[in-house]
Structures are given as C-alpha cells and as structure tokens.
N, C-alpha and C positions, 0 to 999 in steps of 0.2 A: 828770557831770561838773561840768557849766556850774552845777548848782544848785546844788553843793559850792563851787564856787568865787565865787559869788555869795553865798553866806550866810557865807564866809569874812570878805567886808568888812564885812560888819553887826557887831551886836551879839553874835550868838550863836556858838556853833560848833555844827557838826551834820557828825553823820557820815554820809558816802553811801559804797556799795559797789555797784561795778558788779561785776553778777555775769556771766562770761560762760563756760558752760557748753558742755562738747563733746556728743558723743551720748548723748541722755538719754533713756532707750526707756520702760522701765516706770516707772507711775504717770503718765504723759504720753500727750496723743493726737497728739502730734507726726505718728507715722507712717501715723496714718488719715486727718488732716487733707491731709497733704501726697500722700497716693494718693488724695483725697477721697473717704473711705470705704470703700473698696476693703479688706476685711481680712485677705484671703490676702496680699496685696501689702503690705501694712502690717505683718503678722507677717514677713514675707521680710526687712525691712528690719534686720533685726536678726539672719539666720542665721548662724552662724557667727563672733558678734561678741559680747563680752561688756560692753555698753553699760553707762554710768551708768545709775542709778534714780533717781528723785526725793527717795527718802530719801537719797541720797548727797549731794544737792545742799543738802538741809534740813541737814544734818548739817554742811556748811561753812558756812553762814549762820550757824546757830548758835556755832559755833567763832569766825566774826567779830564776832558780837555779844557775846561774853562775853571782848573782849579789853577791857583798863583804857580809860578814859575818853580818854584822854592817844595812845592808838593808831586810826588810822583805816586800816583796809586797803581802800585804793582800789580793785584790781581784783582780783576771785578768778575768774583761771581755771583751770577741772578740766579736765580732759579724761580718758577712760579711759586703760589704759596700754598699749592697742593702738590707738589713735588718734593719728595723727601731724600731723596739718593736718584741716582743713576737708574734705578732699577723699582723704584719706590716713587706708585703715582696715586692716588687718592682718586678715585672717579666717582662722580654722583651720575642718577638717572639710572 
C-alpha cells in the first residue's frame, strides 16, 4: 500500500493489489512449515475443512490483473466459505 501511495505522487501510475487469502492448503507448504515438517499434523490441519487451493488464489489474481487500466483492486481478501475469520473455521464430519 505504501508503495502505491508513493508512486501516485510521482509521474507514473502503478496498480498494486494487496492479496490477503484465508486458509490455503493444497498447493502450498503452509501446514508443513507451521507443523515443523510433521506431515501427519500438516494433513490434519485441513481435516473436515474445504480450504482454498493455490489455484483459487491464482484465479483471483488473474481477475485483478485483467481489470481495465483505470481500475486498481486495492485489496483482494479471499476466504473459504466455511472460514469466518483467522480463528473461526466451520469443520464438518
């Protein structure tokens, strides 16, 4: 955000999007890193939960990039439908 605000003062316009994804599982190493390489714990992170996939975020980024030049998508906050916040997750089963 600071980068974009600084550029707007200058000669050139720059579109900057802050991507704030919710729980992303498939296609990332988040759970493995969080659980210090314990793959059983990492897999359990997503039990009963339909998390986002890296490809979901990629699709949203492509959407933001394809907007007309006059549009800047300032914040892209994407969460799974069953996530109500950083610590509120609706698990099933």
